[in-house]
C-alpha positions, 0 to 999 in steps of 0.5 A: 697269344701263340701265332703260326709262323708264315711259310716265308718265316719257316723257309728262312729258318730252314735256310739258316739252319741249312747254312749252319750245317754247310758251314759245319761241313766246310769246317770238317772238310777243312780240318781233314787236311790237318788230319791228312798231314798228321797221318802222313808222318806214320802211314803212306798215302795208300794205307791212309786212304784204304782205312779212311775210305772203308771207315767212310763206307761203314759210317754211311751204311745206316744212311744208305739202308732206306734207299736200298730197301726202297729199291729192293728187287730192282736189279737195273737200279742196283746195276746202275748204282754199282757201275757208278760206284766203281767209276766214281770209286776209281776216280776218288781213289786216284784223287785222294791218294795223289792228294795225300802224297802232295799234302805230306810234302806241301802241308795242309794249308796249301793243300786246301787251296790248291785242291779247291781249283777243281771248282774252276777245272770242272767247267773247263773240262766241260768245255772240252766235251762240248759245253761253252763256259761264259766269260766269267769262267775264263776270267776266274780261271785266269785269276786262279792261275795268277794266284797259283803262281804266287802260291806255288812257284819258288824264286827259281820258277819251279813247282815243288813235287808236293805242289805238282801232285796237288795240282794233279789231284785238283784235276782228278777231283774235277774228273770225280765230280763229272763222274758223279754227275754222269752216273749219279742222276738216277741213283740215291746219292748216299748209296752212291757215296757209300759204294764209291768209298768202298771201291776206293778203299779196296783199290787203295788197299791193293796199292797198299800191299803192292807199294807200301809195307803196312804195319798195324802199329803205324795205323794205330799211331795214326788212328785218330786222324785216320778215323776223323778223316773217314768217319767225319770227313767222308761219312758225317760231312757228306750226309750234312752236305746232302741235308743242307743243300736241300734247303739252300740256294746252290749259289749260297751253298757253294760259298759256304762249302768253299770255306774248307780251304780257309779252314785248312789254312787256319787249322794248319797254322793253329794245330800244325804251326804251318806258316806261309810267306806273304807271297803264298798268302797273296796267292791263297787270297787270289785263288779263293776269290777266283773259286768263289767268283766262279760259282756265285751268281751275284744277281741271286745275292742282290735279289736276296 
């Protein structure tokens, strides 16, 4: 006898499938740090991001077309979208260029964990703009600072140049997230993402010709990791995130997405042969725990 699944069962199936999509998203994002590290041996940060972001924009065009057709003739809508794309694109270009320069020095593993600090930085910046974060935010921020101490400070109590760039990158990604929050409320998310990739790619290309000497041969040498970072990390992973988050509790979603820092460390170790000291591993664990705790609603997990 064939039975019709209950609404509760269908909901659970959707959430389970969404969880798999978000887990895949975190894996794609995490391995992108490996691609960035490999690319740094052939091309500069401006060149890498110029090609990567433009590829990401091209990949998203088919996904953005339905939203474009839906608002055809609505000049006010497209004005908001373009304005948001410019603001977010400038923030994204600044963050990704700084990140790429930092990863070239510090490696994929540390890059993933230090970059993840943006999750804690966002509520702190919000506080400066008038919001009041709870005690949990301050506790997690303090824990993250302790983790950063173990992760980045050498015996001489000094930050390496790469670690400094990655910390700056975390702040820039925090600003990027806030820019998306402020400009993307009335605009289709995939369209905004395509526009920000396009603007970010153009800005990076300008920097590429000013500060670097791009060579086609070098871009071809780094072609596979650049394509991965553009098509998979920017284009496909973003789309998977949008679909996955529709059917999953946001507290559970952020837990899965935050695993990108773990995948970055695993990829760095297995693919690039990167090794961390015991002190650095302890710092990674503390930072990761602080990032997760800052976002997870533990009451929600108890209910489920």
